[in-house]
C-alpha positions as CSV (number, residue, x, y, z in Angstrom):
1,M,95.6,-119.9,-177.4
2,K,95.3,-122.5,-174.7
3,K,91.8,-123.9,-174.3
4,I,90.1,-125.2,-171.3
5,K,87.4,-128.0,-171.4
6,F,84.5,-126.8,-169.2
7,R,81.9,-129.4,-170.0
8,N,78.8,-127.3,-169.0
9,K,80.1,-126.7,-165.6
10,L,78.0,-123.4,-165.1
11,T,75.0,-125.4,-165.9
12,V,75.8,-128.0,-163.3
13,K,76.5,-125.3,-160.9
14,L,73.3,-123.4,-161.7
15,L,71.4,-126.6,-161.1
16,M,72.9,-127.3,-157.8
17,T,72.3,-123.7,-156.8
18,I,68.7,-124.0,-157.4
19,A,68.4,-127.3,-155.6
20,I,70.3,-125.8,-152.5
21,S,68.1,-122.9,-152.6
22,F,65.1,-125.0,-152.6
23,F,66.1,-127.2,-149.7
24,V,67.3,-124.1,-147.7
25,T,64.0,-122.5,-148.5
26,V,62.1,-125.7,-147.3
27,F,64.2,-125.9,-144.2
28,L,63.7,-122.3,-143.2
29,F,59.9,-122.6,-143.9
30,L,59.7,-125.5,-141.6
31,I,61.6,-123.7,-138.8
32,F,59.6,-120.4,-139.0
33,S,56.4,-122.2,-139.3
34,Q,57.0,-124.3,-136.2
35,L,57.9,-120.9,-134.4
36,F,54.9,-119.2,-135.8
37,L,52.7,-122.0,-134.7
38,Q,54.1,-122.0,-131.1
39,I,53.5,-118.3,-130.9
40,V,49.9,-118.0,-132.3
41,G,48.7,-121.6,-131.8
42,V,47.1,-124.1,-134.0
43,N,43.4,-123.1,-133.0
44,Y,44.0,-119.8,-134.6
45,F,44.2,-121.4,-138.1
46,I,41.2,-123.4,-137.2
47,E,39.0,-120.6,-136.1
48,I,39.8,-118.1,-138.9
49,S,37.6,-117.5,-141.8
50,E,38.1,-119.0,-145.1
51,Q,38.8,-115.6,-146.5
52,K,41.7,-115.0,-144.2
53,G,42.9,-118.5,-144.7
54,V,43.2,-117.7,-148.4
55,L,45.1,-114.6,-147.5
56,W,47.4,-116.4,-145.3
57,G,48.0,-118.9,-148.0
58,Y,49.0,-116.4,-150.4
59,L,51.2,-114.6,-147.8
60,I,53.0,-118.0,-147.0
61,F,53.4,-118.7,-150.8
62,L,54.9,-115.1,-151.2
63,L,57.2,-115.6,-148.3
64,I,58.5,-118.9,-149.7
65,I,59.1,-117.4,-153.1
66,L,61.0,-114.3,-151.6
67,N,63.0,-116.8,-149.6
68,F,63.9,-118.8,-152.4
69,I,65.0,-115.8,-154.4
70,V,67.1,-114.2,-151.6
71,V,68.8,-117.6,-151.0
72,F,69.5,-118.1,-154.7
73,L,70.9,-114.5,-155.2
74,L,73.1,-114.9,-152.1
75,L,74.5,-118.2,-153.7
76,V,75.3,-116.7,-157.3
77,R,76.2,-113.2,-156.1
78,K,79.9,-113.8,-156.9
79,K,79.0,-115.0,-160.3
80,L,76.9,-112.1,-160.9
81,I,79.6,-109.8,-159.8
82,Y,82.1,-111.5,-162.1
83,L,79.7,-111.3,-165.1
84,K,79.2,-107.6,-164.4
85,H,83.1,-107.3,-164.5
86,I,83.4,-109.2,-167.8
87,S,80.6,-106.8,-169.2
88,E,82.3,-103.7,-168.2
89,S,85.7,-105.1,-169.3
90,V,84.1,-105.6,-172.7
91,N,82.7,-102.1,-172.9
92,Y,86.2,-100.8,-171.9
93,I,87.7,-103.0,-174.9
94,A,85.0,-101.7,-177.2
95,N,85.9,-98.0,-176.5
96,G,89.5,-98.6,-177.6
97,N,91.2,-99.9,-174.5
98,L,92.8,-102.8,-176.4
99,G,95.0,-105.2,-174.5
100,L,92.7,-105.0,-171.5
101,T,92.6,-108.6,-169.8
102,I,90.2,-110.0,-167.3
103,D,91.3,-112.1,-164.4
104,I,90.4,-115.7,-164.7
105,K,88.4,-117.0,-162.0
106,G,87.2,-120.7,-161.7
107,Q,87.0,-123.2,-164.6
108,D,83.4,-122.7,-165.9
109,E,82.1,-121.2,-168.9
110,L,82.5,-117.6,-167.5
111,A,86.1,-118.3,-167.0
112,Q,86.1,-119.5,-170.6
113,L,84.2,-116.5,-171.8
114,A,86.9,-114.3,-170.0
115,Q,89.8,-116.3,-171.6
116,N,88.4,-115.8,-175.0
117,I,87.8,-112.1,-174.4
118,N,91.4,-111.7,-173.3
119,Y,92.6,-113.5,-176.3
120,M,90.5,-111.4,-178.5
121,S,91.7,-108.2,-176.7
122,K,95.3,-109.2,-177.3
123,E,94.8,-110.2,-181.0
124,L,93.1,-106.7,-181.5
125,E,95.9,-105.0,-179.9
126,N,98.5,-106.9,-181.9
127,K,96.7,-106.2,-185.1
128,F,96.2,-102.5,-184.1
129,V,99.9,-102.2,-183.4
130,H,100.9,-103.9,-186.6
131,E,98.4,-101.6,-188.5
132,R,100.3,-98.6,-187.1
133,Q,103.5,-100.0,-187.9
134,L,102.4,-100.7,-191.6
135,E,101.2,-97.1,-191.7
136,K,104.5,-95.7,-190.3
137,I,106.4,-98.0,-192.8
138,K,104.2,-96.6,-195.6
139,N,104.8,-93.0,-194.6
140,E,108.6,-93.7,-194.3
141,L,108.6,-95.4,-197.8
142,I,106.8,-92.3,-199.4
143,T,109.2,-89.9,-197.6
144,N,112.5,-91.7,-197.9
145,V,112.2,-93.2,-201.5
146,S,110.9,-90.0,-203.2
147,H,114.3,-88.6,-203.4
148,D,115.7,-92.0,-204.7
149,L,113.2,-92.1,-207.3
150,R,113.3,-88.5,-208.2
151,T,116.9,-88.5,-208.8
152,P,117.2,-90.9,-211.7
153,L,114.0,-89.7,-213.0
154,T,115.1,-86.1,-213.3
155,S,118.2,-87.2,-214.7
156,I,116.4,-89.0,-217.5
157,I,114.1,-86.1,-218.2
158,G,117.1,-83.8,-218.5
159,Y,118.9,-86.0,-220.9
160,L,115.8,-86.7,-222.9
161,N,115.3,-82.8,-223.2
162,L,118.9,-82.5,-224.5
163,I,118.1,-85.2,-227.2
164,K,114.8,-83.6,-227.9
165,N,116.4,-80.1,-228.5
166,E,119.2,-81.7,-230.5
167,Q,121.6,-80.3,-228.0
168,Y,124.6,-82.6,-228.9
169,E,127.4,-82.3,-231.0
170,N,127.9,-85.5,-232.6
171,K,126.8,-89.2,-232.9
172,D,129.2,-90.3,-230.0
173,Q,127.7,-87.5,-227.6
174,F,124.2,-88.6,-228.7
175,Q,125.2,-92.3,-227.8
176,E,126.6,-91.1,-224.6
177,Y,123.3,-89.4,-223.7
178,F,121.4,-92.6,-224.9
179,E,123.6,-94.8,-222.6
180,T,123.2,-92.6,-219.6
181,I,119.4,-92.6,-220.0
182,F,119.4,-96.4,-220.3
183,S,121.6,-96.6,-217.1
184,K,119.4,-94.4,-215.2
185,S,116.3,-96.1,-216.5
186,Q,117.8,-99.4,-215.2
187,R,118.3,-97.8,-211.9
188,L,115.0,-96.5,-211.8
189,K,113.6,-100.0,-212.4
190,S,115.7,-101.4,-209.6
191,L,114.5,-98.9,-207.1
192,I,110.9,-99.7,-207.9
193,D,111.5,-103.4,-207.9
194,E,112.9,-103.3,-204.5
195,L,110.5,-100.9,-203.2
196,F,107.7,-103.3,-204.5
197,E,109.4,-106.4,-202.9
198,F,109.7,-104.7,-199.7
199,S,106.1,-103.6,-199.5
200,R,105.1,-107.1,-200.3
201,L,107.2,-108.8,-197.7
202,S,106.0,-106.3,-195.1
203,S,102.4,-107.7,-195.5
204,P,101.2,-109.9,-192.7
205,D,99.6,-112.1,-195.4
206,V,102.9,-113.0,-197.2
207,M,103.2,-116.8,-198.0
208,L,106.2,-118.9,-198.4
209,N,106.5,-121.6,-201.0
210,L,108.6,-124.0,-198.7
211,T,110.7,-126.8,-200.2
212,K,112.8,-129.3,-198.3
213,V,116.5,-128.8,-199.5
214,D,119.9,-129.9,-198.6
215,L,121.5,-126.6,-197.8
216,P,125.2,-127.4,-198.4
217,I,124.4,-128.5,-202.0
218,L,122.2,-125.4,-202.8
219,F,124.7,-123.1,-201.4
220,Q,127.7,-124.7,-203.1
221,Q,125.7,-124.2,-206.4
222,I,125.1,-120.5,-205.7
223,V,128.9,-119.9,-204.7
224,G,129.9,-121.6,-207.9
225,E,127.7,-119.3,-210.1
226,Y,129.4,-116.2,-208.4
227,I,133.1,-117.4,-208.5
228,P,133.8,-115.7,-211.9
229,I,132.2,-112.4,-210.5
230,F,134.4,-112.9,-207.5
231,E,137.7,-113.4,-209.5
232,E,136.9,-110.4,-211.8
233,E,136.4,-108.2,-208.8
234,Q,139.8,-109.5,-207.4
235,L,138.2,-111.4,-204.4
236,N,139.8,-114.6,-203.4
237,V,137.3,-117.0,-202.1
238,R,138.1,-119.1,-199.2
239,N,135.3,-121.7,-199.2
240,S,134.6,-123.7,-195.9
241,I,131.2,-125.4,-196.7
242,T,130.4,-128.6,-194.8
243,N,129.8,-131.8,-196.8
244,E,127.3,-133.1,-194.2
245,D,123.5,-133.2,-195.0
246,I,121.8,-130.2,-193.6
247,P,118.1,-130.4,-194.4
248,V,116.1,-127.2,-194.2
249,L,112.7,-126.2,-195.1
250,I,112.8,-122.9,-197.2
251,D,111.3,-120.8,-199.9
252,I,114.2,-121.3,-202.4
253,E,113.6,-118.1,-204.5
254,K,113.4,-115.9,-201.4
255,M,116.4,-117.4,-199.6
256,V,118.6,-117.1,-202.8
257,R,117.5,-113.4,-202.9
258,V,119.1,-113.1,-199.5
259,Y,122.4,-115.0,-200.5
260,D,122.5,-112.7,-203.6
261,N,122.1,-109.5,-201.5
262,L,124.8,-110.7,-199.1
263,F,127.2,-111.5,-202.0
264,M,126.5,-108.3,-203.9
265,N,126.9,-106.4,-200.7
266,A,130.4,-108.1,-200.4
267,I,131.4,-107.4,-204.0
268,K,130.5,-103.6,-203.8
269,Y,132.1,-102.8,-200.5
270,S,135.0,-105.1,-200.1
271,T,138.7,-103.9,-200.0
272,K,140.2,-105.1,-203.5
273,P,142.1,-107.3,-203.6
274,S,141.1,-109.2,-200.6
275,D,139.8,-112.4,-199.3
276,L,136.1,-113.4,-199.2
277,T,135.5,-116.2,-196.4
278,I,132.4,-118.2,-196.8
279,S,131.6,-121.0,-194.2
280,L,128.6,-123.1,-193.6
281,K,128.1,-125.7,-190.9
282,S,125.6,-127.1,-188.5
283,K,125.6,-126.6,-184.7
284,G,122.8,-128.5,-182.9
285,N,119.6,-127.8,-184.8
286,T,120.8,-124.8,-186.3
287,A,122.7,-124.2,-189.8
288,I,125.0,-121.3,-189.5
289,L,126.2,-119.5,-192.7
290,K,128.9,-116.9,-192.4
291,I,130.1,-114.4,-195.2
292,S,133.2,-112.5,-194.3
293,N,134.8,-109.5,-196.3
294,R,137.5,-107.0,-195.5
295,V,136.3,-103.3,-195.6
296,D,138.2,-100.2,-195.5
297,K,136.3,-98.9,-192.5
298,S,133.3,-100.0,-190.3
299,P,130.2,-99.2,-192.3
300,A,128.4,-98.0,-189.2
301,E,128.9,-97.5,-185.5
302,D,126.5,-100.4,-185.1
303,V,126.8,-102.7,-188.0
304,N,123.3,-104.3,-187.4
305,T,121.6,-100.8,-188.2
306,L,122.3,-101.7,-191.8
307,F,119.4,-104.0,-191.5
308,E,117.2,-101.1,-190.9
309,R,115.2,-99.4,-194.0
310,F,117.0,-97.1,-196.0
311,V,120.3,-97.3,-194.1
312,R,123.3,-97.5,-196.3
313,G,126.9,-98.5,-195.2
314,D,129.1,-96.6,-197.4
315,K,127.5,-93.1,-198.1
316,S,130.1,-92.1,-200.4
317,R,129.2,-94.8,-202.9
318,V,125.5,-94.5,-202.9
319,D,124.8,-92.4,-206.0
320,A,125.4,-95.5,-208.3
321,Q,124.2,-98.3,-206.4
322,G,122.0,-99.4,-203.5
323,T,118.6,-98.4,-202.2
324,G,118.9,-99.0,-198.5
325,L,116.4,-101.9,-198.8
326,G,118.5,-104.8,-199.7
327,L,119.6,-105.9,-196.2
328,S,116.2,-104.9,-194.8
329,I,114.4,-107.3,-197.3
330,S,116.9,-110.0,-196.4
331,K,116.2,-109.6,-192.7
332,R,112.4,-110.0,-193.3
333,I,112.9,-113.1,-195.6
334,V,115.0,-114.7,-192.8
335,D,112.6,-113.7,-190.1
336,L,109.7,-115.2,-192.1
337,H,111.7,-118.4,-192.0
338,K,112.1,-118.3,-188.2
339,G,115.8,-117.7,-188.7
340,D,118.1,-115.0,-187.7
341,I,120.6,-112.7,-189.5
342,R,123.0,-110.4,-188.0
343,A,126.4,-108.7,-188.6
344,E,129.6,-108.4,-186.8
345,Y,132.6,-106.1,-187.3
346,K,136.1,-106.9,-186.1
347,D,139.6,-106.0,-187.0
348,G,138.6,-104.7,-190.5
349,C,136.3,-107.3,-191.5
350,I,132.5,-107.4,-191.5
351,T,130.8,-110.8,-191.1
352,F,127.1,-111.4,-192.1
353,I,125.7,-114.4,-190.2
354,V,122.6,-116.3,-191.2
355,E,121.1,-119.0,-189.3
356,H,118.5,-121.4,-190.3
357,P,116.5,-123.9,-188.2
358,V,117.5,-127.3,-189.3
359,L,114.6,-129.7,-190.5
360,K,114.1,-132.5,-187.9
361,N,112.9,-136.2,-188.2
362,L,113.8,-136.5,-191.8
C-alpha cells in the first residue's frame, strides 16, 4: 500500500480554523458594535442600571460565542461532511459490502484514514474471495477424488475377501491376488499423497525454501537421471540445454517435482518410439524450458485445461495411472515462484513451456 506522509496537517488546519474564526468573530463584533452604538448612542449605556449592564454583558458574550461557533462550523463544514461520509462507508463495509472504496480528498489525516480504510476493504474482499475459492476447492476435492479413492479401495477389499474366504485355486493365484492388492495399495497411497500435496500448496500460507542455483546444471542432472527410463520407453532424447549460467532462486525440491511431473507425463503419453525434445535457454530476464513430445492425438481441445484440477488428457488410460492433479500441482508451484507454465499443441506434438525469472545482480 502506498503511504502518504501527512505530518499532522489536520491539527495545523484545525488551529488555523480556530484562529480565523477568532479574528472573524472579533472583526464582526467591532463592526456590529459600531453600528449598534450609532443606533442607540453611547449615553444609553451610561444611563442604564447596573443590572441591565450585566444582562447586556452576558448577551454580548453569548453573541460572541455563537458567532465564533457559526464561523468555525462554516469553515470545517466540508471536513465534517467528509468525516460523516467515511463513517457511513465504514458502516457499509462492516455490513458486508467488502471492496467499497472512499474517495480520497486532500492530503491530511482524514485522507490517510480513508486510504487505510480502502486498503482494509480491498484486503478483506480479497481474503473473502480467497476463502470462497478455498471452500470451492475443498468441495471439488471431496466430490472429485471420492471416486478415485473408492475405486482402488473397493478393489483391495474385494481381493482381501477372496483371500479371507480362501477363494483361490493355487499358490500362483494367491500370489496374483496379493500383487494386485499391493499394486492397488500403491495406487491409493499415490492418490492420497497427491491430494495432500495439492491441498498443502493451495494454502495461502505455503512457504518456499528458496535457494540460488544454476538452472542448466540442475536440469542437466535431472535429465541425466531420466535417460535410462527414456531409453527403456523408446524415447530418443534430443537435448538442447544451454551451457551459459542462468542463476535462479527456487525451492529445489518443489521445482524438481514440476520437472518430474512433466517427464512422467511425456513417458506415459508419448507415441513410441519417438523423439523427446528438451531445451533450456535464457531470453532477457527469463529462463525458458521446453519439453516437447509426439502424441497420437491432441489431449484436449484447449491443452491448457490440462492444468485445471482433475482434468486428464488421455481418458482411455486413466485407470492405471494419473489423478488429474499432477499438472495442477505443477502450475501452483510455478506460480509460487512468480513464473509461468503453459502448453502448446502443434502438428502432433505437445510442448510444455516453463518460464523462470532469472536472478539479477549476482
